[in-house]
N, C-alpha and C positions, 0 to 999 in steps of 0.2 A: 871090712865087714859089710855084708849085704843087708840092705834095708828095704827090700822089695815089699814085704808084708806091711811094714810101717808106711811106706810111700803110698801103697794102695789105700790104707786106712786114712791117711792124710787127704788124699784126693777125694775120697768119699765124704769125709768130714767137711772139706772145703765146699763141695757141691751142696751139702745140706745147709751149711751156714749161708751160702749165697742165696739159696731158696728162701730161707728164713728172713733174711734181710729184705728180699724183694717183697715178701708178704707184709713185713712191717712197714715198708714204704707205701705200699698200697693202702694199708689200714690208716696210716697217718694222713693220707691225702683225701680221705672221705669227708663229706660235709657233716656239720653238726646238725642235730635236730633243732626244731624251732623252740621247743620247750626249754625254758631257762634252767630248770632243775636237771633235765637230761644233759644240757650243755655243760653244766658244772661237773657232772659225773664224767662226761666224755673228756673234758679237759684234764681231770684228775687221772683218768686212764691214759691219756696222751703222755703224761709225765712218766708213767711206768713203761709204756711202749717206747718212748724216747730212750730211756735208760737201757732197756733191752736191746734197742737198735745200736747204741754205742758199744755195749758189751759184745754184740755180734760182730760189729765192724772190727773191733780189736782182735777178736778171735780169728777173723778172716785174715788179718794182717799177720798174726802169729803163725797160722798154718801155712800161708803163702810163703813166709820167710823160711819156714822149715823145709818146704818143697824146694825152694831156691838153694838152700844149703845142700840138699841131697844132690841137686843138679850140678852144683859147683864142687862136690866132693868134700865139703867141710862139715857135713852133718855128723852129729855124734861126738863132736869135740866141744869141750867146755870152753865157753868164751872167756872165762876168768883165768883158769889155770892151764888150759890147753890139753888136759888129760881126756881120755875117752870117757864119755858118759855111758854108764851101764845100760845094756840093751833092755834089761827089765824096767829101768826107769823110763826109757824111751817108749816102751810098749804102753806104760801107764800114762805118760805125759809126752807124747811124740813131738810136741813143739818146744820141749825143754832146751834151754841154751846153756845150762850149767849142770855140773855134776852134783851129786847129793851133798858132798862136803862144801862146795862153794855156794850152794843154794841156801844153806843153813844160816 
């Protein structure tokens, strides 16, 4: 089964995620204002930014793994049962590693 359209979408998504992570890292490295109230707010914001950064890094790993499976010719196979993952599922969740039955 050809996955050219899904591969293109994955590559686009990977680039977007990498750009987002770069922006998060830039934001995280900025200096705090001297006002203690503003510093407290910034530190609170940093926790949110840190969580978003972790989620973004995880998404990058998942998308990169999907692209690697495409390159290896194993993409679209359920890692649990070995059956083909439905193309409609892959269109919705292109980094899926399990078929609908095994994912439940």
